[in-house]
KEBA-718205 format. One line per field, with one value per residue (C-alpha): residue number from 1; residue in one letter; x, y, z. Coordinates in nm, 4 decimals. Each point is the difference from the previous one (the first is absolute). Example, Ala and Ser with C-alpha at 12.3 -4.5 7.8 and 13.67 -1.06 7.14 Angstrom:
// KEBA-718205
kefi <- [1/2]
nufi <- [A/S]
x <- [1.2300/0.1370]
y <- [-0.4500/0.3440]
z <- [0.7800/-0.0660]
***
This chain:
// KEBA-718205
kefi <- [1/2/3/4/5/6/7/8/9/10/11/12/13/14/15/16/17/18/19/20/21/22/23/24/25/26/27/28/29/30/31/32/33/34/35/36/37/38/39/40/41/42/43/44/45/46/47/48/49/50/51/52/53/54/55/56/57/58/59/60/61/62/63/64/65/66/67/68/69/70/71/72/73/74/75/76/77/78/79/80/81/82/83/84/85/86/87/88/89/90/91/92/93/94/95/96/97/98/99/100/101/102/103/104/105/106/107/108/109/110/111/112/113/114/115/116/117/118/119/120/121/122/123/124/125/126/127/128/129/130/131/132/133/134/135/136/137/138/139/140/141/142/143/144/145/146/147/148/149/150/151/152/153/154/155/156/157/158/159/160/161/162/163/164/165/166/167/168/169/170/171/172/173/174/175/176/177/178/179/180/181/182/183/184/185/186/187/188/189/190/191/192/193/194/195/196/197/198/199/200/201/202/203/204/205/206/207/208/209/210/211/212/213/214/215/216/217/218/219/220/221/222/223/224/225/226/227/228/229/230/231/232/233/234/235/236/237/238/239/240/241/242/243/244/245/246/247/248/249/250/251/252/253/254/255/256/257/258/259/260/261/262/263/264/265/266/267/268/269/270/271/272/273/274/275/276/277/278/279/280/281/282/283/284/285/286/287/288/289/290/291/292/293/294/295/296/297/298/299/300/301/302/303/304/305/306/307/308/309/310/311/312/313/314/315/316/317/318/319/320/321/322/323/324/325/326/327/328/329/330/331/332/333/334/335/336/337/338/339/340/341/342/343/344/345/346/347/348/349/350/351/352/353/354/355/356/357/358/359/360/361/362/363/364/365/366/367/368/369/370/371/372/373/374/375/376/377/378/379/380/381/382/383/384/385/386/387/388/389/390/391/392/393/394/395/396/397/398/399/400/401/402/403/404/405/406/407/408/409/410/411/412/413/414/415/416/417/418/419/420/421/422/423/424/425/426/427/428/429/430/431/432/433/434/435/436/437/438/439/440/441/442/443/444/445/446/447/448/449/450/451/452/453/454/455/456/457/458/459/460/461/462/463/464/465/466/467/468/469/470/471/472/473/474/475/476/477/478/479/480]
nufi <- [M/L/L/F/C/Q/R/G/A/P/F/L/L/I/G/L/A/A/F/F/L/R/T/F/D/L/A/R/R/P/M/H/A/D/E/A/N/Q/A/V/K/L/G/L/L/L/E/T/G/R/Y/E/F/D/A/R/D/H/H/G/P/T/L/Y/Y/F/A/A/P/I/A/W/L/R/G/Q/T/S/L/V/A/L/D/E/T/T/V/R/L/V/P/A/I/A/G/T/I/S/V/L/L/L/G/A/L/A/F/P/L/G/R/G/P/A/L/I/A/A/A/L/M/A/V/S/P/P/A/V/Y/Y/S/R/Y/F/V/H/E/T/L/L/V/T/F/T/L/A/A/L/V/S/A/Q/Q/W/W/R/H/A/R/P/L/W/A/I/A/A/G/G/C/G/G/L/M/L/A/T/K/E/L/A/P/L/F/V/T/A/A/L/L/G/V/I/V/V/R/A/K/P/V/S/S/S/I/T/R/G/A/T/L/A/L/F/A/A/L/I/I/A/F/L/F/Y/S/S/F/G/A/N/F/G/G/L/R/A/A/I/E/A/L/G/I/G/V/T/R/A/T/G/V/S/G/H/E/K/P/W/W/Y/Y/L/R/L/F/E/W/E/R/R/G/G/I/V/W/Q/Q/L/G/F/T/A/L/A/V/A/G/V/G/V/A/V/L/S/G/K/K/M/L/R/W/A/A/V/Y/V/A/V/L/A/I/V/M/S/L/V/P/Y/K/T/P/W/H/A/I/H/F/V/P/A/L/A/L/L/A/A/G/A/W/A/A/I/P/N/G/V/V/A/A/F/V/V/L/A/A/V/A/M/Q/G/F/Q/T/Y/R/A/A/F/V/Y/P/A/D/E/R/N/P/Y/A/Y/V/H/S/S/P/D/V/L/K/F/R/A/L/V/V/A/A/L/A/H/T/P/Q/L/P/I/R/I/I/S/E/E/Y/W/P/L/P/W/Y/L/R/G/L/P/R/I/G/Y/W/P/A/P/P/D/D/C/D/G/A/L/V/I/A/S/A/K/Q/A/E/A/V/R/S/R/L/H/G/N/Y/R/E/T/F/L/G/L/R/P/G/F/L/C/V/V/F/V/K/N/T/P/S/P]
x <- [-6.4814/0.1643/0.1863/-0.3305/-0.1667/0.2869/0.0277/-0.3016/-0.2932/-0.0105/-0.0119/-0.2687/-0.2102/0.0384/-0.0991/-0.3084/-0.0999/0.0460/-0.2095/-0.2800/-0.0182/-0.0112/-0.2548/-0.2442/-0.3518/0.1174/-0.3545/-0.0754/0.0661/-0.2074/0.1898/0.1732/-0.0724/0.3570/-0.0236/-0.3311/0.1330/0.2961/-0.2085/-0.2257/0.3100/0.1162/-0.3413/0.0351/0.3440/-0.1472/-0.2898/0.1825/0.3608/0.0985/0.1581/0.1019/0.1932/-0.1720/0.2533/-0.2571/-0.2338/0.1938/0.3418/0.2070/-0.1246/0.1600/-0.2951/-0.2359/0.2368/0.0899/-0.3648/-0.1197/0.1624/-0.1503/-0.3427/0.0477/0.1067/-0.3164/-0.2112/-0.0863/0.0297/-0.2299/-0.0763/-0.3247/0.1787/0.2703/-0.0290/0.1789/0.2045/0.1433/0.1204/0.1377/0.1960/0.2514/0.1284/-0.0467/0.2381/0.2404/-0.0073/0.0859/0.2912/0.1234/0.0297/0.2256/0.2016/0.0651/0.1302/0.2366/0.1134/0.0701/0.2034/0.3407/-0.1033/-0.0301/-0.2699/-0.1623/-0.0367/-0.1252/-0.2763/-0.0887/-0.0140/-0.2283/-0.2225/-0.0413/-0.1010/-0.2311/-0.2146/0.0487/-0.3390/0.0579/0.1721/-0.2880/-0.2811/0.1213/0.0874/-0.3772/-0.0637/-0.0203/0.2373/0.3556/0.1870/0.0716/0.1189/0.2377/0.1437/0.0429/0.1747/0.2217/0.1088/0.0553/0.2199/0.1941/0.0576/0.1175/0.2251/0.1421/0.0969/0.1408/0.2080/0.1403/0.0623/0.0093/-0.1972/-0.1763/-0.3202/-0.0502/0.0493/-0.2618/-0.2361/0.0478/-0.0679/-0.3036/-0.1465/0.0811/-0.1960/-0.2948/0.0254/-0.0157/-0.2937/-0.1858/0.0021/0.1623/0.1300/0.2612/0.2918/-0.0167/0.0794/0.2745/0.1568/-0.0288/0.1614/0.2876/0.0629/0.0174/0.2549/0.2099/0.0095/0.0993/0.1903/0.2303/0.2139/0.0890/-0.2070/0.1668/-0.0357/-0.2123/-0.2437/-0.0157/-0.0798/-0.2581/-0.1626/-0.0296/-0.1654/-0.2368/-0.1009/-0.0598/-0.2137/-0.2017/-0.0771/-0.1057/-0.2404/-0.1472/-0.0336/-0.1885/-0.2527/-0.0664/-0.0330/-0.2497/0.2584/0.0251/-0.3725/-0.0028/0.3180/-0.1831/0.0272/0.3732/-0.0658/-0.2665/0.2483/0.2368/-0.2907/-0.0956/0.3259/-0.0805/-0.3622/0.1141/0.2317/-0.2735/-0.2527/0.2431/0.1030/-0.3241/-0.3511/-0.1606/-0.2261/0.2434/0.2262/0.1185/0.2409/0.3653/-0.0220/-0.2880/0.2038/0.1878/-0.3341/-0.1048/0.3014/-0.0505/-0.3191/-0.3373/-0.3533/-0.2854/-0.3559/0.0997/0.2205/0.3766/0.2189/0.3716/0.3216/0.2186/0.1806/0.0943/0.1007/0.2067/0.1952/0.0555/0.1255/0.2343/0.1153/0.1131/0.2217/0.1368/0.0697/0.2030/0.1923/0.0584/0.0745/-0.1985/-0.0467/-0.3450/-0.1351/0.1673/-0.1470/-0.3487/0.0355/0.0941/-0.2712/-0.2820/0.1325/-0.0152/-0.3555/-0.1055/0.1427/-0.1409/-0.3402/-0.0404/0.0842/-0.2345/-0.3520/-0.1767/-0.0326/-0.2133/0.0338/0.0793/0.3384/0.0886/0.0614/0.3242/0.1555/-0.0624/0.2858/0.2814/-0.1492/-0.0268/0.3689/0.0978/-0.2215/0.1592/0.3444/-0.0960/-0.1326/0.3278/0.1910/-0.1851/0.2561/-0.2432/-0.1824/-0.3021/-0.0397/0.0407/-0.2709/-0.2371/0.0590/-0.0671/-0.3032/-0.1444/0.0614/-0.1524/-0.2987/-0.0640/0.0215/-0.2171/-0.2731/-0.0062/-0.0164/-0.2878/-0.2005/0.0943/-0.0581/-0.2743/-0.1897/-0.0158/0.1049/-0.2335/-0.0460/0.0841/0.1852/0.2463/0.2999/0.0597/-0.3633/0.0479/-0.3232/-0.1296/-0.3296/-0.2843/-0.1472/-0.3149/0.1497/-0.0893/-0.3711/-0.0170/-0.0071/-0.3030/-0.1915/0.0904/-0.0923/-0.3381/-0.0678/0.0870/-0.2390/-0.2895/0.0429/0.1734/-0.0800/0.1946/0.3788/0.2076/0.1513/0.3032/0.0347/0.3027/0.3329/0.1554/-0.1339/0.2806/-0.0089/-0.3574/0.1044/0.1643/-0.2980/-0.2475/0.2066/-0.1973/-0.3346/-0.1826/-0.1236/0.2297/0.1217/0.2267/-0.0388/0.2297/-0.2903/-0.3805/-0.1380/-0.3266/-0.1843/0.1050/-0.2717/0.1064/-0.0875/0.2489/0.2006/0.3114/0.1037/0.2700/-0.1300/0.1414/-0.2156/-0.3018/-0.2184/0.0573/-0.0751/-0.3139/-0.1372/0.0370/-0.1735/-0.3558/-0.2285/0.0342/0.3352/0.0944/0.3354/0.2689/0.3572/0.3185/0.3613/0.2604/0.2868/0.0471/-0.1387/-0.1564/-0.3707/-0.2203/-0.3753/-0.1695/-0.3301/-0.2023/-0.2967/-0.3267/-0.1883/-0.3815/-0.1659/-0.1504]
y <- [3.9208/0.2831/-0.2527/-0.1768/0.3295/0.0770/-0.3422/-0.2175/0.2389/0.0887/-0.3693/-0.0574/0.2835/-0.1421/-0.3417/0.1421/0.1844/-0.3185/-0.1957/0.2572/0.0012/-0.3790/-0.0563/0.2920/-0.1127/-0.3365/-0.1201/0.2913/-0.1889/-0.3029/-0.3272/-0.0936/-0.3520/-0.1090/0.1472/-0.1752/-0.3337/0.0206/0.1237/-0.3056/-0.2214/0.1756/-0.0645/-0.3718/0.0020/0.1690/-0.2446/-0.3258/0.0743/-0.1523/0.1505/-0.1767/0.1871/0.0084/0.0573/0.0902/0.2475/0.1647/0.1405/-0.0883/-0.0630/0.2880/0.2332/-0.2342/-0.0998/0.3618/0.1058/-0.2642/0.1544/0.3397/-0.1610/-0.1745/0.3252/0.1639/-0.2882/-0.1346/-0.3774/-0.0832/0.1104/0.1621/0.2043/0.1296/0.3511/0.2111/0.1922/-0.3148/-0.1588/0.3262/0.0738/-0.2658/0.1820/0.3366/-0.0944/-0.1633/0.3122/0.2204/-0.2264/0.0131/0.3788/-0.0274/-0.2812/0.2143/0.2739/-0.2510/-0.1287/0.3552/0.1007/-0.0449/0.2959/0.2163/0.0805/0.2634/-0.2223/-0.2843/0.2262/0.1152/-0.3548/-0.1084/0.3066/-0.0541/-0.3608/0.0970/0.2112/-0.1989/-0.0611/-0.3677/-0.0724/0.1482/-0.1348/-0.3587/0.0174/0.0328/-0.3084/-0.3569/-0.1443/-0.1345/0.2817/0.2276/-0.2912/-0.1008/0.3542/0.0035/-0.3367/0.1044/0.3166/-0.1939/-0.2459/0.2862/0.1792/-0.3246/-0.0802/0.3509/-0.0456/-0.3442/0.1387/0.2735/-0.1994/-0.3677/-0.1104/-0.3354/0.1185/0.2610/-0.2686/-0.2163/0.2982/0.0794/-0.3614/-0.0173/0.3094/-0.1522/-0.3076/0.2231/0.1511/-0.3475/-0.0886/0.3120/-0.0110/-0.1901/0.3336/0.0124/-0.1455/0.3029/0.2399/-0.2224/-0.0137/0.3753/0.0657/-0.2411/0.1506/0.3417/-0.1302/-0.1541/0.3292/0.2126/-0.2587/0.1782/-0.2902/-0.3517/-0.2919/-0.1292/-0.3361/0.1623/0.1322/-0.3442/-0.1547/0.2696/-0.0685/-0.3663/0.0917/0.2370/-0.2653/-0.2522/0.2479/0.0878/-0.3625/-0.0698/0.2967/-0.0819/-0.3654/0.0882/0.2245/-0.2090/-0.3190/0.1747/-0.0439/-0.3723/-0.0705/-0.0165/-0.1167/0.0000/0.3782/-0.0305/-0.1677/0.2596/0.2784/-0.1312/-0.0327/0.3613/0.1263/-0.1647/0.1112/0.3558/0.0031/-0.1422/0.2549/0.2889/-0.0850/-0.1494/0.1244/0.1013/0.2942/0.2309/0.0772/0.3594/0.1956/0.0110/0.3607/-0.0688/0.0417/0.3009/0.1685/-0.0488/0.2047/0.2726/0.1887/-0.1011/0.1304/-0.2393/0.1200/0.3578/-0.0858/0.0494/-0.2620/0.0681/-0.0623/0.2352/0.1624/-0.3335/-0.1515/0.3036/-0.0187/-0.3746/0.0497/0.2721/-0.2495/-0.2359/0.2790/0.0632/-0.3728/-0.0026/0.3191/-0.0389/-0.3703/-0.0428/-0.3720/0.0131/0.2131/-0.2128/-0.3104/0.1571/0.0990/-0.3560/-0.1511/0.2137/-0.0384/-0.3796/0.0178/0.2464/-0.2087/-0.3329/0.1273/0.2112/-0.2884/-0.2445/0.0339/-0.0607/0.3313/0.1225/0.3386/-0.1403/-0.1128/0.3711/-0.0004/-0.1944/0.2928/0.2489/-0.0804/0.0176/0.3097/0.1647/-0.0782/0.1579/0.3022/0.0460/-0.0181/0.2694/0.2193/-0.0353/0.1189/0.3333/0.2559/0.2721/-0.0765/0.2155/-0.1598/-0.3474/0.0714/0.1322/-0.2983/-0.2626/0.1818/0.0296/-0.3691/-0.1137/0.2326/-0.1224/-0.3626/0.0660/0.1636/-0.2906/-0.2438/0.1938/-0.0306/-0.3625/-0.1398/0.2244/0.1903/-0.2483/-0.3302/-0.2183/0.2266/-0.1614/0.3198/-0.0718/-0.1761/-0.2021/-0.1228/-0.2875/-0.1805/0.1096/-0.0990/0.2440/0.1808/-0.1967/-0.3069/0.1641/-0.0293/-0.3754/-0.1092/0.2113/-0.1428/-0.3563/0.0504/0.1448/-0.2863/-0.2630/0.1648/0.0256/-0.3419/-0.2241/-0.3249/0.0778/0.0237/0.2880/-0.0825/0.1729/-0.1068/0.1599/-0.0852/0.2490/0.0966/0.1238/0.1950/-0.1159/-0.2969/0.2518/0.2337/-0.2872/-0.1892/-0.1532/0.0040/-0.3323/-0.1802/0.1695/-0.1978/0.0826/-0.1348/0.0754/-0.0715/-0.0038/-0.3208/-0.1507/0.1646/0.3595/0.0978/0.1599/0.2658/0.2134/-0.0864/0.1906/-0.0649/0.1463/0.2039/-0.2676/-0.2718/0.2092/-0.1020/-0.3721/0.0482/0.2025/-0.2813/-0.2489/0.2028/-0.0765/0.2508/0.3732/0.1729/0.3615/0.0907/0.2474/0.0546/0.0293/0.0205/-0.2458/0.2009/0.2258/-0.1773/-0.2875/0.0427/-0.2299/-0.0429/-0.0521/-0.1917/0.0500/-0.2341/0.1784/-0.1487/0.0088/0.2452/-0.1604]
z <- [7.2926/-0.1926/-0.2148/-0.0766/-0.0957/-0.2344/-0.1610/0.0720/0.0194/-0.3741/-0.0931/0.2629/-0.1456/-0.3509/0.1304/0.1725/-0.3174/-0.2022/0.2516/-0.0073/-0.3800/-0.0055/0.2785/-0.0048/-0.0962/-0.1335/-0.0681/-0.2357/-0.3239/-0.1099/0.0073/-0.3234/-0.1241/0.0837/0.3492/0.0617/-0.1227/0.2356/0.2920/-0.0353/0.0000/0.3190/0.1553/-0.0691/0.1657/0.3074/0.0214/-0.0718/0.0885/-0.3349/-0.3096/-0.3203/-0.2652/-0.3395/-0.2770/-0.2662/0.1620/0.2809/0.0809/0.3061/0.3550/0.1922/-0.0577/0.1853/0.2800/0.0775/-0.0160/0.2462/0.3133/-0.0815/-0.0319/0.3362/0.1669/-0.1327/0.1313/-0.3450/-0.0223/-0.2917/-0.3546/0.1106/0.2666/-0.2351/-0.1403/-0.2581/0.2551/0.1561/-0.3223/-0.1389/0.3182/-0.1078/-0.3109/0.1744/0.2807/-0.2448/-0.2182/0.2975/0.0934/-0.3597/0.0224/0.3055/-0.1586/-0.3055/0.2272/0.1605/-0.3395/-0.1185/0.3068/-0.1735/-0.2195/0.3121/0.2507/-0.2227/-0.3095/0.2220/0.1323/-0.3516/-0.1359/0.2854/-0.0402/-0.3737/0.0536/0.2858/-0.2360/-0.3218/-0.1695/-0.0907/0.3326/0.2007/-0.2184/0.0039/0.3692/0.0434/-0.2162/0.1340/-0.2582/0.0183/-0.1695/0.2966/0.2131/-0.2789/-0.0121/0.3783/0.0151/-0.2916/0.1796/0.3238/-0.1909/-0.1586/0.3322/0.1613/-0.2963/0.0136/0.3642/-0.0723/-0.2877/0.2235/0.3188/-0.1138/0.3064/-0.0455/0.1678/-0.2729/-0.2650/0.1690/0.0248/-0.3696/-0.0905/0.2260/-0.1666/-0.3364/0.1064/0.0882/-0.3488/-0.1546/0.2257/-0.1096/-0.3789/-0.2849/-0.1331/0.2809/-0.2040/-0.2319/0.2859/0.1362/-0.3471/-0.0505/0.3390/-0.0697/-0.3432/0.1637/0.2518/-0.2787/-0.1889/0.3009/0.2037/0.2412/0.1135/-0.1114/0.1195/0.3148/0.1727/0.2732/-0.2611/-0.1612/0.3383/0.0593/-0.3359/0.0932/0.3302/-0.1818/-0.2511/0.2764/0.1971/-0.3104/-0.0754/0.3593/0.0094/-0.3416/0.1026/0.3182/-0.1709/-0.3106/0.2053/0.2304/0.2783/-0.0614/-0.0421/-0.3806/-0.1712/-0.3324/0.0144/-0.0713/-0.3348/-0.0747/0.0778/-0.2675/-0.2428/0.0738/-0.1509/-0.3317/0.0115/0.0725/-0.3015/-0.2240/0.1234/-0.0385/-0.3546/-0.1350/-0.0692/0.3285/-0.0779/0.1796/-0.2953/-0.0161/-0.2255/0.1005/0.1203/0.2441/0.3214/-0.1352/-0.0617/0.3625/0.1107/-0.2591/-0.0962/-0.1377/-0.0112/0.0724/-0.0336/0.0680/0.3003/-0.0259/0.1658/0.0154/0.1926/-0.2027/0.2929/0.1557/-0.3342/-0.1007/0.3247/-0.0472/-0.3575/0.1249/0.2628/-0.2763/-0.1328/0.3478/0.0360/-0.3208/0.0730/0.3727/0.0078/0.3228/0.0297/0.1615/-0.2842/-0.2651/0.1602/0.0044/-0.3676/-0.1015/0.2186/-0.1393/-0.3562/0.0276/0.1362/-0.2700/-0.2840/0.1175/0.1095/-0.3146/-0.2327/0.1751/-0.1472/0.3329/0.1837/0.2878/0.1723/0.3447/-0.1345/-0.0246/0.3759/-0.0577/-0.1859/0.2802/0.2465/-0.2575/-0.1644/0.3435/0.0654/-0.3313/0.0640/0.3435/-0.1607/-0.2491/0.2808/0.1913/-0.3079/-0.0162/0.1256/0.1023/0.3221/-0.0803/-0.3413/0.1513/0.2586/-0.2660/-0.2283/0.2660/0.1410/-0.3497/-0.0725/0.3303/-0.0445/-0.3543/0.1100/0.3035/-0.2076/-0.2440/0.2921/0.1549/-0.3195/-0.0703/0.3498/0.1395/-0.2720/-0.2884/0.1625/-0.2105/-0.3014/-0.3340/-0.0924/0.2813/-0.1611/0.3175/0.0319/-0.2433/-0.1058/0.3352/0.1556/-0.0560/0.3022/-0.0902/0.1700/0.3314/-0.0913/-0.0610/0.3636/0.0912/-0.2972/0.0977/0.3662/-0.0989/-0.2433/0.2609/0.2458/-0.2478/-0.1650/0.2558/-0.1791/-0.3173/-0.0557/-0.1262/-0.3389/-0.1474/-0.3633/-0.1571/-0.1573/0.2435/0.3407/0.2276/0.2346/0.0778/0.2202/0.2308/0.0171/0.0417/0.2584/0.2833/-0.1827/-0.0491/-0.3127/-0.2500/-0.3007/-0.2938/-0.3549/-0.2971/-0.2388/0.0425/0.1553/-0.1210/0.2873/0.0616/0.2471/0.3245/0.2523/-0.1890/-0.3100/-0.1031/-0.3606/-0.2176/-0.2923/-0.2312/0.1590/0.0960/-0.2963/0.0606/0.3686/-0.0766/-0.2155/0.2879/0.2693/0.1125/0.1651/0.0205/0.0361/-0.0100/-0.1475/0.0884/-0.1140/0.2035/-0.1093/0.1193/-0.1479/-0.3051/-0.3053/0.1979/0.0676/0.2068/-0.0320/0.3359/-0.0053/0.3205/0.0475/0.0635/0.2908/0.0006/0.2373/0.3116]
***
């Protein structure tokens, strides 16, 4: 017990803190369009037991297959029964595990730096924010760290089981998102730069086992565990589609310095967002890596440099990709902390960095979670989306003979918020007859819809997300 208190308890406390930050009040933020789309897909898996990978509109299948058991445990077996907390528990649990995995990965630096690395990731704004988001990114980070920890043990002990574990986690990476090969490449380049020993026959055999395990895991998930072999072809197509989307015109083009800015300082609408303490420690860690020759730090420096170069040069950028920088930066920051000779100064530095990160996380995840000034709330749904369901329910009750029409070129996350309600239809353009108990039209199509309505309607306006306004036409019913 004493040994656990000395060694295990601090990691347990960090893990509990990470879990709290990732799970407290998960339903607070409105569902993002991407979250809603994937939650509906999960609902279909729960109801039908079937999943087919779609290379064009969705990422890999792990998000849905790992979410299903949590839904079952919470007694939710249909789309209607699902709620925001259930779907977001998947990345929240994965994000907590990733904190502990980073601590394990950092252990060669010493117990102190391992604790610091885990603590910095536990309170990291992007790591916490996107661990509360039903998207693939946090799972990809977790599987990447699991693969790295397994590979680290395999490299040190040359045991085949660790090679198989590393490969299996690599397969989960591939089954999560088409971006996975980038992280595998960055990790291998880091190993090549800091390689401590020549490649032996046992390592070659282990690499073969790892590759075999990765292919088996990826095969199982993309084929829907043997129920849809067409998913394998779609998985290969997804790699090409991902490259085309990343390098072409997508509407998500950003300047090369976009990710650097997220880890520095900026003012948005009077609110300051910054990670200067964390970034300064990480930059100092690069210097320590060069001067000390510590292989773990040198590997982390190469790894994050590869990610920074590739992801900065690619035009396609979204803020949730920032989570991939956090583990390596936390390793470098922990290395810099360990190099501070004065214990009092070291304690002050790390407490200041954790406090600064924690405050930014508090604001990002709990105070302004859906505010357009929040750099992590990317094209986020307006709080108005919470009002649509009540309007639809009232319209269905007052005018039960007419349908609900949603006429808009974009309408997510409305299918999530209107799930389970009857007589709802979606049109990308106005039909000849637009009448309904309630008609929701995009501002762009509102005039065309208005000209095709018969009878009396009252109008109101609700936002779908920043810059996207909807006009709501509610049919007036005659007084009895």
